[in-house]
C-alpha positions in Angstrom: 0.1 0.5 -0.2 3.0 2.2 0.8 3.2 3.1 -2.8 0.0 4.0 -3.4 -0.7 6.3 -0.9 -1.3 9.7 -2.8 -4.1 7.1 -4.9 -5.5 6.6 -1.4 -5.4 10.4 0.0 -7.1 11.3 -3.1 -9.7 8.8 -3.1 -10.2 9.2 0.6 -11.1 12.9 -0.3 -13.5 11.8 -2.7 -14.6 8.6 -0.7 -31.8 15.5 1.1 -39.2 17.3 1.2 -41.8 19.6 2.3 -42.9 21.6 5.3 -42.5 25.1 6.7 -39.1 26.5 6.9 -37.2 26.8 10.5 -35.1 29.5 11.1 -31.4 28.9 12.2 -30.6 29.3 15.8 -28.0 28.4 18.5 -30.0 25.7 20.3 -31.6 23.1 18.0 -35.3 23.1 18.9 -36.7 20.2 20.7 -39.8 20.6 18.5 -38.8 20.7 15.3 -40.7 18.8 12.4 -38.5 16.3 10.4 -40.2 17.8 7.1 -38.8 21.3 8.1 -34.7 20.6 9.2 -34.6 18.4 6.0 -36.1 21.5 4.1 -33.9 23.7 6.1 -30.5 21.6 4.9 -31.7 21.1 1.3 -32.3 24.9 1.0 -28.7 25.4 2.5 -26.7 23.9 -0.5 -24.1 26.0 -1.5 -24.8 27.1 -5.3 -22.6 28.0 -7.7 -21.1 27.6 -11.4 -17.0 27.1 -10.4 -15.3 27.1 -7.0 -11.6 27.1 -6.5 -9.2 26.3 -3.5 -6.3 25.6 -2.2 -6.3 22.8 0.2 -3.6 21.8 2.9 -4.1 17.6 3.3 -2.5 15.2 5.8 -2.6 11.5 5.4 -2.3 8.4 7.8 -2.6 5.5 7.5 -0.8 2.2 9.2 2.3 2.7 7.9 2.8 6.9 7.1 1.8 10.1 7.8 2.1 12.4 4.3 0.9 15.8 4.1 0.2 17.6 0.7 -0.9 20.7 -1.1 -3.6 20.0 -2.9 -5.3 22.7 -5.6 -9.1 21.6 -6.0 -11.2 23.0 -8.9 -14.7 22.5 -9.3 -17.6 23.3 -12.3 -20.6 22.3 -10.0 -22.4 19.4 -11.9 -19.6 19.0 -14.5 -16.5 18.4 -13.1 -13.6 18.4 -10.1 -9.8 18.9 -11.2 -7.1 18.8 -8.3 -3.4 18.4 -8.3 -1.4 17.8 -5.5 1.8 19.2 -4.8 4.6 17.4 -2.5 7.6 19.4 -1.4 6.5 22.6 -3.8 6.9 20.0 -7.3 3.8 18.3 -8.7 3.3 14.8 -7.4 -0.2 13.4 -9.3 -3.0 14.9 -11.1 -7.2 13.7 -10.6 -9.9 14.6 -13.4 -13.3 13.4 -12.2 -16.6 13.7 -14.6 -19.7 12.1 -13.9 -18.6 8.8 -15.3 -14.8 8.6 -15.4 -11.9 8.8 -12.8 -8.4 9.5 -14.0 -5.4 10.0 -12.4 -1.5 10.1 -12.4 1.6 10.0 -10.5 4.2 11.9 -12.1 7.3 10.4 -10.0 6.6 6.9 -10.5 5.1 7.2 -13.8 1.1 5.1 -13.1 -1.9 6.1 -14.4 -5.1 5.4 -14.0 -8.2 5.8 -16.4 -12.0 4.4 -15.6 -15.5 4.6 -14.7 -16.9 6.4 -12.2 -17.3 3.2 -9.9 -14.3 3.3 -8.7 -14.8 5.6 -6.3 -17.6 3.4 -5.3 -16.2 0.6 -4.4 -13.1 2.9 -2.7 -15.8 3.7 -0.2 -18.0 0.5 -0.1 -21.2 2.3 -0.9 -23.0 3.1 -4.0 -22.2 7.4 -4.8 -23.0 9.3 -7.8 -20.9 12.8 -9.2 -23.8 14.5 -7.3 -23.1 12.9 -3.7 -19.2 13.3 -3.9 -19.9 17.1 -4.6 -22.1 17.4 -1.5 -19.8 15.1 0.3 -17.5 17.9 -0.1 -19.3 20.4 1.0 -21.2 19.8 4.2 -24.5 17.8 2.7 -26.1 14.7 3.0 -24.8 12.1 0.2 -28.7 10.7 0.4 -31.7 12.1 1.6 -32.5 12.4 5.1 -36.2 12.1 5.2 -36.5 8.6 5.6 -34.0 7.8 8.4 -35.4 7.9 12.6 -35.4 11.7 13.6 -34.1 13.1 16.8 -32.4 15.8 18.6 -28.6 15.1 20.6 -26.6 17.2 22.0 -27.9 20.7 20.4 -28.2 19.0 17.0 -30.5 17.4 14.4 -29.6 14.2 14.2 -31.3 11.6 11.2 -30.1 8.0 11.5 -30.3 4.8 10.4 -29.9 1.2 12.6 -29.9 -2.0 10.7 -27.2 -4.2 9.4 -25.8 -1.2 7.5 -25.7 1.7 10.0 -26.0 5.2 9.2 -25.6 8.4 10.9 -26.0 12.2 10.0 -26.1 15.4 12.4 -27.1 18.6 11.6 -25.8 22.2 13.1 -29.1 24.3 14.4 -27.0 27.4 13.3 -26.9 26.8 9.3 -28.2 23.2 9.2 -25.0 21.9 7.6 -23.5 19.0 8.7 -21.3 18.4 11.5 -20.8 14.4 10.5 -21.8 11.4 8.3 -21.2 8.2 8.4 -21.9 4.8 7.4 -20.5 1.4 9.4 -20.8 -2.0 8.1 -20.3 -4.1 11.2 -20.4 -7.4 8.9 -18.1 -6.3 7.1 -15.4 -4.4 9.6 -15.7 -1.2 7.4 -16.8 2.4 8.3 -16.7 5.8 6.5 -17.2 8.7 9.4 -16.6 12.2 7.3 -16.8 15.5 9.9 -16.7 19.0 9.6 -15.3 20.4 12.4 -15.7 23.9 11.2 -17.2 25.9 8.3 -16.3 29.7 6.7 -18.3 31.9 5.1 -17.1 33.1 1.6 -19.0 35.1 -0.7 -22.5 34.8 1.6 -21.8 30.8 1.2 -21.4 28.8 3.9 -19.0 25.9 3.2 -16.6 23.9 5.2 -13.1 24.9 6.5 -12.0 21.7 7.4 -13.5 18.0 6.6 -11.5 14.7 8.3 -12.3 11.5 6.7 -11.6 8.2 8.8 -11.9 5.3 6.7 -11.6 1.8 7.4 -12.3 -1.3 4.7 -11.2 -4.9 7.0 -7.6 -4.4 7.6 -6.8 -1.2 5.7 -7.5 2.0 7.6 -6.7 5.5 6.5 -7.5 9.1 7.6 -7.5 12.4 5.5 -7.8 15.7 7.6 -8.3 18.6 5.0 -8.3 22.3 5.4 -10.1 24.8 2.5 -8.0 27.7 2.3 -8.2 30.7 -0.4 -11.8 29.8 -1.8 -13.6 31.5 -4.8 -16.0 30.9 -6.6 -17.4 31.4 -10.1 -14.2 32.7 -11.4 -13.7 31.1 -15.4 -11.2 28.2 -14.5 -9.3 25.9 -16.9 -9.5 22.4 -16.0 -5.9 20.7 -17.8 -5.6 17.0 -17.4 -3.7 14.4 -20.2 -2.4 11.2 -19.1 1.2 11.3 -20.2 2.1 8.8 -22.9 5.2 7.3 -21.0 2.6 6.1 -18.0 1.9 2.9 -17.1 -1.9 1.6 -16.5 -2.2 0.7 -13.1 -5.2 -1.8 -12.4 -7.1 -1.2 -8.8 
């Protein structure tokens, strides 16, 4: 696994009703209606055409700990582009569209070109492109309405307690996620994504920090991400091409 750390880092980064409106507050309302909370969460989805950010990323698994800087660009609903730098040099690039995942490592001259199912396989749960964007921006990756609704520790909580356990926690201040997780005890696997802090940029509320804790069998990885220098709706380019001298990888 050691030689593929940059791949697991990227995949770990890349590892929603009716009712009256509910006003944001510092304290979660014990009488809040499920439909109102779901509607408030959906209404606070971050709206933009393009977004770019500089990410400070720390990756850790059982064998190593690495830190990299990642340039992130998103054209909403269409494409995600990332370029990772290590010690000031471009180490890898990733390009994701609704149907494809492509990336390459520059130093080791390895590459991958495949369909979007790679993301789902890594996370252990079916995932579509829109859900990946939601995951990055503090939105639930699936509808909250079917889940059991309670107020716990001053947060609105939606949970599913079955063979597959799911949990979504919403902040009362802005109805953005503080945590979303999926656990499969029978497979000794889980994916826990927490959002410790948010920031307001151009009147949009987005994560300042994001943490990913993933486990599949014996493999466990943790990623901490800080969003810096966020800008919206600039004209962006998404340059990407796999070098002809790279060796294709089977993942």
